[in-house]
C-alpha positions as CSV (number, residue, x, y, z in Angstrom):
1,M,-30.6,84.6,53.8
2,N,-32.2,81.9,51.9
3,P,-33.5,79.2,54.3
4,A,-32.8,76.5,51.8
5,I,-29.0,77.1,52.2
6,D,-27.4,75.1,55.0
7,P,-25.3,77.5,57.2
8,R,-23.2,74.6,58.2
9,L,-22.2,74.0,54.6
10,I,-21.3,77.6,54.2
11,A,-19.2,77.5,57.4
12,R,-17.4,74.3,56.2
13,L,-16.7,75.8,52.8
14,S,-15.3,79.0,54.4
15,T,-13.0,76.8,56.6
16,E,-11.8,74.9,53.5
17,F,-11.1,78.0,51.6
18,T,-9.1,79.4,54.5
19,S,-7.0,76.3,54.7
20,L,-6.5,76.4,50.9
21,G,-5.2,80.0,51.2
22,E,-2.7,79.0,53.8
23,Q,-1.5,76.2,51.7
24,L,-1.0,78.5,48.7
25,N,0.9,81.0,50.9
26,V,3.3,78.2,51.9
27,L,3.6,77.2,48.3
28,G,4.5,80.8,47.3
29,R,7.2,81.0,50.0
30,D,8.7,77.7,48.8
31,L,8.7,78.9,45.2
32,R,10.4,82.2,46.1
33,T,13.1,80.2,48.0
34,L,13.6,78.0,45.0
35,H,13.9,81.1,42.8
36,T,16.5,82.6,45.0
37,Q,18.5,79.3,45.1
38,V,18.4,79.1,41.3
39,L,19.6,82.7,40.9
40,A,22.4,82.1,43.4
41,E,23.9,79.5,41.0
42,F,25.0,82.3,38.5
43,P,28.1,84.2,39.7
44,G,27.2,87.5,38.1
45,T,24.1,87.8,40.2
46,A,25.2,86.0,43.3
47,T,28.1,88.6,44.0
48,G,25.7,91.5,43.9
49,A,26.9,92.8,40.5
50,T,24.1,94.7,38.8
51,E,23.2,95.1,35.2
52,K,20.5,96.8,33.4
53,I,19.5,95.9,29.8
54,D,17.9,98.3,27.5
55,V,15.8,96.7,24.9
56,Q,15.1,98.8,21.9
57,G,12.5,98.0,19.4
58,A,10.6,95.8,21.8
59,I,7.5,97.8,21.4
60,P,4.3,96.5,19.8
61,Q,3.8,98.0,16.4
62,D,0.1,98.4,16.9
63,N,0.7,101.1,19.6
64,P,1.2,104.4,17.7
65,Q,2.0,106.3,21.0
66,S,5.0,104.1,21.9
67,D,8.4,105.5,21.4
68,P,10.9,102.9,20.0
69,A,13.8,104.8,21.5
70,T,12.5,104.4,25.0
71,P,14.3,101.6,26.7
72,I,12.7,99.0,28.9
73,A,14.5,98.2,32.0
74,M,15.0,94.4,32.7
75,T,16.4,93.2,36.0
76,G,17.6,90.1,37.7
77,A,16.0,86.8,36.6
78,V,14.0,88.6,33.9
79,A,17.1,89.7,32.1
80,E,18.9,86.4,32.5
81,Q,16.0,84.3,31.4
82,G,15.5,86.5,28.3
83,I,11.8,87.1,29.0
84,P,10.5,90.6,28.1
85,P,8.9,92.2,31.1
86,W,5.6,92.9,29.4
87,T,5.0,89.2,29.2
88,S,5.7,88.6,32.9
89,P,2.6,88.3,35.2
90,A,4.7,90.1,37.9
91,Y,4.2,93.4,36.0
92,G,0.9,95.2,35.6
93,P,-0.4,96.7,32.4
94,V,1.8,99.5,31.0
95,P,-0.1,102.5,29.9
96,P,0.6,103.8,26.4
97,S,1.7,107.2,27.7
98,S,4.6,105.7,29.6
99,G,6.3,104.7,26.4
100,W,6.7,101.2,27.6
101,S,9.5,102.4,30.0
102,R,9.7,100.7,33.3
103,P,12.2,101.4,36.2
104,S,14.4,98.9,37.8
105,V,12.6,96.2,39.7
106,P,14.1,94.8,42.9
107,V,14.7,91.1,42.9
108,P,14.2,89.7,46.4
109,G,16.8,87.4,47.7
110,L,19.7,88.6,45.6
111,A,23.2,89.2,47.2
112,G,23.0,92.8,46.2
113,G,20.0,93.4,48.4
114,Q,16.5,94.6,47.8
115,G,16.1,97.2,45.1
116,T,19.4,96.5,43.4
117,S,19.5,97.8,39.8
118,Y,21.7,96.8,37.0
119,P,23.4,99.0,34.5
120,P,22.3,98.7,31.0
121,V,24.2,96.8,28.4
122,A,25.9,99.0,25.8
123,G,24.0,99.1,22.5
124,P,20.4,98.4,21.8
125,V,19.1,95.0,20.6
126,P,17.6,95.1,17.1
127,P,14.2,93.6,16.7
128,M,13.5,90.4,14.9
129,P,12.6,91.0,11.3
130,G,8.8,91.1,10.8
131,R,8.1,91.4,14.5
132,G,7.5,94.4,16.7
133,R,9.2,93.1,19.8
134,A,12.6,91.8,20.9
135,T,13.3,88.2,20.0
136,V,13.7,85.7,22.8
137,P,16.2,83.0,22.2
138,P,14.7,79.5,22.2
139,M,15.2,77.4,25.3
140,G,18.2,75.1,25.3
141,M,20.3,77.0,22.7
142,P,24.0,76.4,23.2
143,A,25.9,79.2,24.8
144,G,27.2,81.9,22.5
145,Q,25.2,80.7,19.5
146,M,23.3,83.4,17.6
147,Y,19.6,83.2,16.8
148,P,18.4,84.8,13.6
149,G,16.9,88.2,14.3
150,S,18.4,88.4,17.9
151,A,21.1,90.7,19.2
152,P,24.4,89.7,20.8
153,A,23.1,90.9,24.2
154,W,20.6,88.0,24.2
155,A,23.3,85.5,23.6
156,G,24.8,86.0,27.1
157,W,25.1,88.5,29.9
158,T,27.6,91.4,30.4
159,A,29.7,91.5,33.5
160,P,30.4,94.9,35.3
161,G,33.7,95.1,33.6
162,G,32.1,95.2,30.2
163,Q,33.1,91.7,29.1
164,Q,30.3,89.6,27.7
165,Q,30.0,86.2,29.2
166,P,28.1,83.3,27.6
167,M,24.9,82.2,29.1
168,P,25.1,78.8,30.7
169,S,23.5,76.2,28.3
170,L,20.7,74.1,29.5
171,P,21.4,70.4,30.2
172,Q,20.6,68.3,27.2
173,Q,17.6,66.0,27.8
174,R,17.9,62.6,26.4
175,R,14.8,60.7,25.3
176,V,14.2,57.8,27.5
177,V,12.9,54.8,25.6
178,A,11.0,52.4,27.7
179,G,12.1,48.8,27.2
180,R,9.8,46.0,26.7
181,P,8.7,44.3,29.8
182,V,10.4,41.1,30.5
183,R,7.8,38.3,30.6
184,A,8.4,35.7,33.2
185,P,8.6,32.0,32.0
186,W,5.3,30.3,31.8
187,W,5.9,28.1,34.9
188,Q,6.5,31.3,36.9
189,R,3.3,33.0,35.9
190,E,0.5,33.3,38.4
191,G,-1.8,30.3,38.5
192,V,0.0,28.2,35.9
193,I,1.4,25.6,38.2
194,S,-1.8,25.3,40.1
195,R,-3.8,24.7,36.9
196,V,-1.3,22.2,35.6
197,L,-1.4,20.3,38.8
198,A,-5.2,20.4,38.8
199,V,-5.5,19.1,35.3
200,A,-3.0,16.3,36.1
201,G,-5.1,15.5,39.2
202,V,-8.3,15.3,37.1
203,A,-6.6,12.9,34.6
204,V,-5.1,10.6,37.2
205,T,-8.2,10.4,39.3
206,L,-10.4,9.6,36.3
207,I,-8.0,7.0,35.2
208,G,-8.4,5.5,38.6
209,V,-12.2,5.5,38.2
210,V,-11.9,3.7,34.9
211,M,-9.6,1.1,36.5
212,L,-12.1,0.7,39.3
213,L,-14.9,0.1,36.8
214,V,-13.1,-2.0,34.2
215,L,-9.7,-3.5,35.4
216,A,-11.1,-4.5,38.8
217,A,-13.9,-6.3,37.0
218,Q,-11.4,-8.1,34.8
219,A,-9.3,-9.1,37.8
220,G,-12.4,-10.1,39.9
221,F,-11.4,-8.0,42.9
222,F,-14.9,-6.7,43.6
223,G,-18.4,-7.5,42.5
224,P,-20.2,-5.2,40.0
225,V,-22.4,-3.6,42.6
226,P,-19.5,-2.5,44.9
227,R,-17.6,-1.1,42.0
228,V,-20.5,0.9,40.7
229,V,-21.6,2.1,44.1
230,A,-18.0,3.0,45.0
231,G,-17.6,5.0,41.8
232,A,-20.9,6.8,42.3
233,V,-20.2,7.7,46.0
234,F,-16.7,8.8,45.2
235,S,-17.8,11.0,42.3
236,G,-20.6,12.6,44.4
237,A,-18.1,13.2,47.2
238,L,-15.7,14.9,44.8
239,V,-18.4,17.2,43.6
240,A,-19.5,18.1,47.1
241,V,-15.9,18.8,48.2
242,G,-15.3,20.8,45.1
243,A,-18.3,23.1,45.8
244,R,-17.0,23.6,49.3
245,V,-13.5,24.4,48.2
246,F,-14.7,26.7,45.5
247,A,-16.6,28.8,48.0
248,K,-13.4,29.6,49.9
249,A,-10.8,32.2,49.1
250,G,-8.3,31.0,46.6
251,G,-10.2,27.8,46.0
252,R,-11.4,28.4,42.5
253,V,-8.8,26.2,40.7
254,G,-9.1,23.3,43.2
255,G,-12.9,23.5,43.3
256,I,-13.2,23.3,39.5
257,A,-10.8,20.4,39.3
258,L,-12.6,18.4,42.0
259,A,-16.0,19.1,40.6
260,A,-14.9,18.2,37.0
261,T,-13.5,14.9,38.3
262,G,-16.6,14.0,40.1
263,I,-19.0,14.9,37.3
264,A,-16.9,13.0,34.7
265,G,-16.5,10.0,37.0
266,G,-20.3,9.9,37.4
267,Y,-20.7,10.0,33.7
268,L,-18.3,7.1,33.2
269,D,-20.2,5.2,35.9
270,V,-23.4,5.5,33.9
271,V,-21.6,4.4,30.7
272,A,-20.4,1.3,32.6
273,M,-23.8,0.5,33.9
274,T,-25.3,0.7,30.4
275,T,-22.7,-1.0,28.2
276,L,-20.5,-3.0,30.5
277,Y,-22.9,-4.4,33.0
278,K,-26.1,-4.1,30.9
279,W,-28.1,-2.9,33.9
280,L,-29.7,0.0,32.1
281,D,-31.5,0.2,28.8
282,P,-29.6,2.3,26.3
283,V,-32.3,4.9,26.3
284,V,-32.4,5.2,30.1
285,G,-28.6,5.3,30.1
286,Y,-28.6,8.1,27.6
287,V,-31.1,10.1,29.7
288,M,-29.1,9.6,32.9
289,A,-25.9,10.6,31.1
290,F,-27.6,13.6,29.6
291,G,-28.7,14.7,33.1
292,I,-25.2,14.4,34.5
293,A,-23.6,16.2,31.6
294,A,-26.2,19.0,31.7
295,G,-25.7,19.3,35.4
296,G,-22.0,19.7,35.0
297,V,-22.4,22.3,32.3
298,A,-25.0,24.2,34.4
299,L,-22.5,24.3,37.3
300,A,-19.9,25.6,34.9
301,M,-22.3,28.4,33.8
302,R,-23.0,29.2,37.4
303,W,-19.4,29.4,38.3
304,R,-18.6,31.2,35.0
305,S,-15.9,28.7,34.3
306,Q,-15.3,27.5,30.7
307,G,-12.5,25.3,32.2
308,L,-15.0,23.3,34.2
309,A,-17.2,22.5,31.2
310,V,-14.1,21.6,29.1
311,L,-12.7,19.3,31.7
312,V,-16.0,17.5,32.1
313,L,-16.4,16.9,28.4
314,V,-12.8,16.1,27.7
315,G,-12.5,13.7,30.6
316,A,-15.7,11.8,29.8
317,A,-15.0,11.7,26.1
318,L,-11.4,10.5,26.3
319,L,-12.0,7.8,28.9
320,A,-15.4,6.5,27.7
321,P,-13.8,4.4,24.9
322,F,-11.8,2.6,27.6
323,V,-15.0,1.6,29.3
324,T,-16.8,0.3,26.1
325,T,-16.2,0.1,22.4
326,E,-19.7,-0.7,21.3
327,L,-21.8,1.4,19.0
328,A,-23.5,2.7,22.1
329,L,-20.4,4.8,22.7
330,L,-21.5,7.0,19.8
331,G,-24.7,7.8,21.6
332,F,-22.9,8.8,24.8
333,L,-20.5,11.1,22.9
334,I,-23.5,12.6,21.0
335,V,-25.1,13.2,24.4
336,L,-22.1,15.2,25.5
337,Q,-22.3,17.3,22.3
338,I,-26.0,18.0,22.8
339,A,-25.8,18.7,26.5
340,A,-23.3,21.5,26.0
341,L,-25.3,23.1,23.2
342,P,-27.4,25.5,25.3
343,V,-24.3,27.1,26.8
344,H,-23.7,29.1,23.6
345,L,-26.9,31.0,24.1
346,V,-25.4,32.6,27.2
347,R,-21.7,32.3,27.2
348,D,-19.0,32.9,24.6
349,W,-16.9,29.8,25.1
350,P,-15.2,28.9,21.9
351,W,-13.2,26.0,23.2
352,L,-16.5,24.3,24.2
353,H,-17.4,24.1,20.5
354,V,-14.3,22.1,19.8
355,V,-14.4,19.7,22.7
356,R,-18.1,18.9,22.4
357,T,-17.8,18.2,18.6
358,L,-14.5,16.5,17.9
359,P,-14.9,13.4,20.1
360,A,-18.2,12.5,18.5
361,V,-16.9,13.3,15.0
362,L,-13.7,11.2,15.2
363,T,-15.4,8.2,16.8
364,T,-18.2,8.2,14.2
365,L,-15.7,8.6,11.4
366,V,-13.8,5.6,12.7
367,A,-17.0,3.6,12.9
368,V,-18.0,4.6,9.3
369,V,-14.6,3.4,7.9
370,G,-14.6,0.3,10.0
371,I,-18.1,-0.8,8.9
372,A,-17.3,0.1,5.3
373,L,-14.2,-2.2,5.4
374,D,-15.7,-4.9,7.6
375,S,-19.2,-5.1,5.9
376,G,-21.2,-4.6,9.1
377,T,-24.8,-5.5,9.5
378,R,-27.6,-3.4,8.1
379,A,-28.7,-2.3,11.6
380,E,-25.1,-1.2,12.4
381,R,-24.9,0.8,9.2
382,F,-28.1,2.6,9.9
383,E,-27.1,3.3,13.5
384,V,-23.8,4.9,12.4
385,F,-25.7,6.8,9.6
386,A,-28.1,8.1,12.2
387,A,-25.3,9.2,14.4
388,A,-23.7,11.1,11.5
389,I,-27.0,12.9,10.9
390,V,-27.4,13.9,14.5
391,I,-23.8,15.1,14.8
392,A,-24.3,17.3,11.7
393,V,-27.6,18.7,12.9
394,A,-26.1,19.4,16.4
395,G,-23.1,21.1,14.8
396,L,-25.4,23.3,12.6
397,A,-27.6,24.2,15.5
398,G,-24.7,25.3,17.6
399,A,-23.2,27.3,14.8
400,V,-26.5,29.1,14.0
401,L,-27.3,29.8,17.7
402,S,-23.8,31.2,18.3
403,G,-23.7,33.1,15.0
404,R,-27.0,34.9,15.8
405,L,-25.6,36.2,19.0
406,R,-21.9,36.6,18.1
407,A,-21.3,37.2,14.4
408,N,-17.5,36.9,14.8
409,D,-17.6,33.4,16.3
410,V,-15.5,31.6,13.7
411,T,-14.8,28.7,16.0
412,A,-18.5,27.7,15.8
413,S,-18.5,27.6,12.0
414,L,-15.3,25.6,11.9
415,S,-16.7,23.1,14.4
416,F,-19.8,22.8,12.1
417,G,-17.4,22.1,9.2
418,A,-15.9,19.3,11.3
419,A,-19.4,18.0,12.2
420,T,-20.1,17.5,8.5
421,V,-17.2,15.1,7.9
422,P,-19.1,11.9,9.1
423,M,-22.0,12.7,6.7
424,L,-19.6,13.3,3.9
425,A,-18.2,9.8,4.6
426,A,-21.6,8.3,5.1
427,P,-22.0,7.1,1.4
428,L,-19.4,4.5,2.2
429,L,-21.9,2.8,4.4
430,F,-24.1,1.9,1.4
431,S,-23.4,-0.3,-1.6
432,G,-24.6,0.3,-5.1
433,R,-25.0,3.7,-6.9
434,V,-28.4,5.0,-5.9
435,A,-28.2,5.2,-2.1
436,P,-24.8,6.9,-1.9
437,T,-25.9,9.4,-4.6
438,V,-29.1,10.2,-2.8
439,V,-27.4,10.7,0.5
440,S,-24.7,13.0,-1.0
441,G,-27.2,14.9,-3.1
442,V,-29.7,15.6,-0.3
443,F,-26.9,16.6,2.1
444,A,-25.4,18.9,-0.6
445,A,-28.8,20.5,-1.2
446,V,-29.2,21.2,2.6
447,L,-25.8,22.7,2.9
448,L,-26.0,24.8,-0.2
449,L,-29.4,26.1,1.0
450,V,-27.8,27.2,4.3
451,A,-25.1,28.9,2.3
452,V,-27.5,30.9,0.1
453,V,-29.8,32.0,3.0
454,P,-27.9,35.3,3.6
455,W,-28.6,36.2,-0.1
456,L,-32.4,35.9,0.5
457,P,-33.6,39.2,1.9
458,K,-36.4,38.2,4.3
459,L,-35.1,34.8,5.2
460,G,-31.5,36.1,5.7
461,A,-32.7,38.9,8.0
462,A,-34.6,36.3,10.1
463,A,-31.9,33.7,10.2
464,R,-28.9,36.1,10.6
465,I,-26.4,33.5,9.4
466,P,-22.9,35.0,9.5
467,G,-20.8,35.0,6.4
468,H,-18.1,32.6,7.6
469,L,-20.8,30.0,8.4
470,A,-22.2,30.4,4.9
471,V,-18.7,29.9,3.5
472,V,-18.1,26.7,5.5
473,S,-21.5,25.4,4.6
474,A,-20.9,26.1,0.9
475,L,-17.6,24.4,1.0
476,A,-19.0,21.3,2.6
477,G,-21.9,21.4,0.2
478,A,-19.6,21.6,-2.8
479,V,-17.7,18.5,-1.5
480,A,-21.0,16.6,-1.1
481,L,-22.1,17.7,-4.6
482,F,-18.9,16.4,-6.1
483,E,-19.6,13.1,-4.4
484,A,-23.0,13.1,-5.9
485,C,-21.6,13.8,-9.4
486,V,-19.1,11.0,-9.1
487,G,-21.7,8.6,-7.9
488,A,-24.5,9.6,-10.4
489,V,-22.6,9.4,-13.7
490,E,-20.2,7.2,-15.5
491,V,-16.6,8.1,-16.2
492,Q,-17.4,9.1,-19.7
493,T,-20.0,11.7,-18.7
494,L,-18.3,12.9,-15.5
495,P,-16.6,15.9,-17.3
496,S,-20.1,17.1,-18.5
497,A,-21.5,16.9,-15.0
498,L,-18.6,18.8,-13.5
499,F,-18.8,21.5,-16.2
500,V,-22.5,21.9,-15.5
501,V,-21.9,22.3,-11.8
502,A,-19.1,24.8,-12.6
503,M,-21.5,26.9,-14.7
504,G,-24.0,26.9,-11.9
505,F,-21.5,28.2,-9.4
506,L,-20.1,30.7,-11.9
507,A,-23.5,32.0,-12.7
508,V,-24.3,32.5,-9.1
509,A,-21.0,34.2,-8.6
510,G,-21.6,36.6,-11.4
511,Q,-25.1,37.4,-10.2
512,Q,-24.1,38.0,-6.6
513,R,-20.6,39.2,-7.3
514,S,-19.2,36.5,-5.0
515,R,-15.6,35.6,-5.4
516,F,-15.9,32.6,-3.2
517,A,-18.7,31.2,-5.4
518,A,-16.5,31.9,-8.4
519,A,-13.6,30.0,-6.7
520,L,-15.9,27.0,-6.2
521,G,-16.9,27.2,-9.9
522,A,-13.3,27.4,-11.0
523,A,-12.5,24.4,-8.8
524,F,-15.3,22.3,-10.4
525,G,-14.2,23.6,-13.8
526,G,-10.6,22.6,-13.1
527,L,-11.7,19.1,-12.0
528,G,-13.9,18.8,-15.1
529,A,-10.9,19.9,-17.3
530,L,-8.7,17.2,-15.7
531,S,-11.2,14.5,-16.3
532,F,-11.8,15.8,-19.8
533,L,-8.1,15.6,-20.6
534,F,-8.0,12.1,-19.1
535,R,-10.6,11.0,-21.6
536,A,-9.4,13.1,-24.6
537,D,-5.7,13.7,-24.2
538,P,-3.5,14.8,-27.2
539,A,-2.3,11.3,-27.9
540,T,-5.8,10.1,-28.2
541,L,-6.7,12.9,-30.6
542,A,-3.7,12.2,-32.8
543,A,-4.0,8.4,-33.2
544,Q,-7.1,7.1,-35.0
545,P,-7.3,3.7,-33.2
546,E,-7.2,5.4,-29.8
547,A,-9.7,8.1,-30.9
548,E,-12.2,5.5,-32.2
549,A,-11.8,3.5,-28.9
550,H,-12.3,6.4,-26.5
551,L,-14.0,9.3,-28.3
552,G,-17.7,9.7,-29.1
553,I,-20.8,11.5,-28.2
554,S,-19.9,11.8,-24.5
555,T,-16.6,13.6,-25.3
556,A,-18.4,15.8,-27.8
557,L,-20.9,16.8,-25.2
558,S,-18.1,17.4,-22.7
559,A,-16.4,19.7,-25.3
560,V,-19.6,21.7,-25.8
561,F,-20.1,22.1,-22.0
562,L,-16.4,23.2,-21.7
563,L,-17.0,25.9,-24.3
564,A,-20.2,27.0,-22.5
565,A,-18.3,27.0,-19.1
566,L,-15.6,29.2,-20.7
567,V,-18.2,31.7,-21.9
568,V,-19.9,31.8,-18.5
569,A,-16.5,32.2,-16.8
570,A,-15.7,35.2,-19.0
571,W,-19.0,36.9,-18.1
572,T,-18.4,36.2,-14.4
573,A,-14.8,37.6,-14.6
574,R,-16.1,40.8,-16.2
575,R,-18.8,41.1,-13.5
576,L,-16.2,40.6,-10.7
577,G,-13.9,43.2,-12.2
578,L,-11.2,40.7,-13.0
579,L,-10.9,42.1,-16.5
580,D,-10.6,45.8,-15.6
581,R,-6.8,45.8,-16.1
582,E,-5.8,45.3,-19.7
583,S,-2.9,43.0,-18.7
584,D,-5.1,40.6,-16.7
585,A,-7.7,40.6,-19.5
586,T,-5.1,39.7,-22.0
587,V,-3.7,36.8,-20.0
588,L,-7.1,35.4,-19.3
589,S,-8.1,35.7,-22.9
590,V,-5.0,33.8,-24.1
591,F,-5.7,30.9,-21.8
592,A,-9.4,30.9,-22.7
593,G,-8.5,30.9,-26.3
594,I,-6.3,27.9,-25.9
595,G,-9.1,26.1,-24.1
596,C,-11.6,26.9,-26.8
597,L,-9.3,25.6,-29.5
598,Y,-8.7,22.4,-27.7
599,A,-12.4,21.9,-27.1
600,V,-13.3,22.7,-30.7
601,T,-10.7,20.2,-31.9
602,T,-12.0,17.5,-29.6
603,L,-15.5,18.3,-30.7
604,T,-14.8,18.0,-34.4
605,V,-12.8,14.8,-34.0
606,S,-15.3,13.2,-31.6
607,L,-18.2,14.0,-34.0
608,G,-16.2,12.6,-36.8
609,V,-15.6,9.4,-34.9
610,A,-19.2,9.2,-33.7
611,T,-20.4,9.1,-37.3
612,G,-18.9,5.6,-37.6
613,S,-17.4,6.3,-40.9
614,G,-13.8,5.3,-41.7
615,D,-13.0,8.8,-42.8
616,G,-14.8,10.5,-39.9
617,F,-11.6,10.9,-37.9
618,L,-9.8,12.5,-40.9
619,A,-12.7,14.8,-41.6
620,G,-12.8,15.9,-38.0
621,H,-9.1,16.8,-38.2
622,G,-9.6,18.7,-41.5
623,I,-12.4,20.7,-40.0
624,A,-10.3,21.4,-36.9
625,T,-7.5,22.8,-39.1
626,V,-9.9,25.1,-40.8
627,V,-11.3,26.2,-37.5
628,W,-7.7,27.0,-36.3
629,M,-7.2,29.1,-39.3
630,V,-10.5,30.9,-38.9
631,A,-9.6,31.7,-35.2
632,A,-6.2,32.9,-36.3
633,T,-7.8,35.2,-39.0
634,A,-10.2,36.6,-36.4
635,A,-7.4,37.3,-34.0
636,L,-5.3,39.1,-36.6
637,L,-8.3,41.2,-37.9
638,F,-9.1,42.1,-34.3
639,G,-5.6,43.1,-33.6
640,L,-5.4,45.2,-36.8
641,R,-8.6,46.9,-35.9
642,R,-7.5,47.8,-32.3
643,L,-3.9,48.7,-33.3
644,A,-4.6,52.5,-33.3
645,R,-6.6,52.6,-30.0
646,R,-5.3,49.9,-27.7
647,S,-1.8,49.0,-28.7
648,Q,-1.0,46.4,-26.0
649,Q,-4.2,44.4,-26.6
650,A,-3.7,44.7,-30.4
651,K,-0.1,43.5,-30.2
652,V,-1.1,40.5,-28.1
653,A,-3.9,39.6,-30.5
654,L,-1.6,40.0,-33.5
655,V,1.1,37.8,-31.9
656,A,-1.5,35.2,-30.9
657,G,-3.0,35.2,-34.4
658,L,0.4,34.8,-36.0
659,I,1.3,31.9,-33.7
660,L,-2.0,30.2,-34.3
661,T,-1.5,30.7,-38.1
662,G,1.9,29.0,-37.8
663,A,0.3,26.2,-35.8
664,A,-2.5,25.8,-38.4
665,L,0.0,25.7,-41.2
666,A,2.2,23.2,-39.3
667,K,-0.8,20.9,-38.7
668,L,-1.8,21.3,-42.4
669,F,1.6,20.2,-43.8
670,L,2.8,17.8,-41.1
671,F,-0.4,16.0,-40.1
672,D,-3.2,16.7,-42.6
673,L,-1.1,16.3,-45.7
674,A,0.0,12.8,-44.5
675,T,-3.4,11.5,-43.2
676,L,-6.2,13.2,-45.1
677,S,-7.7,11.8,-48.2
678,G,-7.6,13.6,-51.5
679,L,-10.8,15.6,-51.4
680,L,-10.5,16.6,-47.7
681,R,-6.9,17.5,-48.2
682,A,-7.7,19.8,-51.1
683,G,-10.6,21.4,-49.3
684,A,-8.4,22.1,-46.2
685,F,-5.7,23.6,-48.3
686,L,-8.1,25.8,-50.3
687,V,-9.8,27.2,-47.2
688,V,-6.6,27.9,-45.4
689,G,-5.1,29.5,-48.5
690,V,-8.0,31.9,-49.0
691,L,-7.9,32.9,-45.4
692,L,-4.2,33.6,-45.6
693,L,-4.8,35.8,-48.6
694,V,-7.5,37.8,-46.8
695,V,-5.4,38.3,-43.7
696,G,-2.3,39.2,-45.7
697,T,-4.2,41.8,-47.8
698,R,-5.7,43.4,-44.7
699,Y,-2.4,43.4,-42.9
700,A,-0.7,45.2,-45.8
701,R,-3.5,47.8,-46.1
702,V,-3.5,48.6,-42.4
703,F,0.3,49.2,-42.2
704,A,0.3,51.1,-45.5
705,E,-2.4,53.5,-44.0
706,M,-0.4,53.9,-40.9
707,D,2.8,54.7,-42.9
708,S,1.0,57.3,-45.0
709,R,-0.4,59.0,-41.8
710,T,3.0,59.1,-40.3
711,R,4.5,60.7,-43.3
712,S,1.8,63.3,-43.5
713,V,2.3,64.3,-39.9
């Protein structure tokens, strides 16, 4: 024997196998008893009546030595269950020489006794077509129902008197559909009431701390020192008790509530010492507040409790304005925002992004609006401006740090978007045109640079800025760029600036195949179009005094940039696949054509007015009419050329050309005939007439050729 084998292990395994064999014997006896009880439920077998079924044709076709006429004896449960004996594990292999014939098999436990045999049923059972053995009826078939390819003997059983009885049908099983679990009301769920009570306790206790620091001072109940000392001692005691409660079983909720109350109370105590009592220099107060907030956040990380960090920040941020309303409050709220920043390197706490950002953002925004309306001092303006910068930088840092570790952290990107709002409102702090434009322009450049970082291969791989952060940054940068455009140019040149920005976004969208950049370009283009229509509306183009008062070189340049923007937009749409479907391409072409015609009309009239001549306005309209007719001729010729290949596109072009031809003729007879001078009027009529002749001739030739081809076919 191998000495490496433990003999005790062998002995233990032998004992376990012996026990397993005994259990299997007991299981076999129980199964036989159950089998007997099941058979006793059928009257034909329980009374000892015997039957013997001869199955003919139930011989595998691949055995050439088998005799199809040799019957197979089936007995007892085998006959009743409709199971051929060659498939039962109770029978051994049948040698081919036996002809698949088997004697009666005794069924133990029957009323007829052991070895009872059953007489065969009259008539053989024909085999199922295409099979070499008897067909077994499917389980659960109703009694008396025939199965294709089966014999009547399988549909039931034959009593000793020769009368065929139906086989009892199996009970129909219904599908049980599990219902939806009934959710308990929110107040009955585990831990809800305790959390609500804990939050309420935090709020009430912190309000009491504020009353101790502020209202007691106003009423003169205690001196400053007792109030501050009492607040500090009370806060420290709450933190200590909270740590002790947290360590006990079931004390997590209570410990978190007590610790959050104590930490927030200590923070408010420092705020009061710095702003209300002036005991601490603001820098020292900020440092102490940062230490308390960082300690609270560190405790939350140690306890793995986002709720503790949220309660500390929310409690301190909401109640700090009741302690002081000075600009130093912005610093304390920014300290809270920065103190919670390192948490995102370790924990995925999305709510912490929100609660650390929104208080500082809202307070700074209120300060910006208040100083802009109240004309604060220069120092106050720069303090608020610095606070807006720090908030934006802290928001960007938190979003980048969180995005590098968790690419799907959308909350961080949205919080960064909220952090940019004070900087977007910061131009209100400065008067004049240069300072607001510089602030908006620099901020837009930074934000757009962050947005394009993912498109730069090396820098994007190093920064790992997620796509949603780039989208938020691009959106905020677009708003800042719009502010810069509004502040940098006059009202007359604003459409040109907006069209230039739109072309930039559209070009980037076409190059990078970015639909979001295309949407930004379309937004700037739409704003430019609205401002362009405000300067050159149809009433201004139709009336000479209005045109001479409002149109000029600026509107002419705006019209040129509008045409260029439409060309770039068409290229971008093709790059993005927006023109793949013919219907979409047709619709976009129609709108682009209308925009081009309006831009050309404005361009010609503006140039005519810009010449300073009395007939410049009329000359511009005459040239515009000719341009309309040229565009109509081009559309008709294009449609006639594509009529045989692209019928839908050709029909749209023909319809547009005919409509434009009618519009040109209407303008020629209703406007130009009444306003143009003799030479301009004659020239317009001559050019339009010649173009009509060309189009009419070509139109007739194309349809004549189509008619001749149709007849030849």
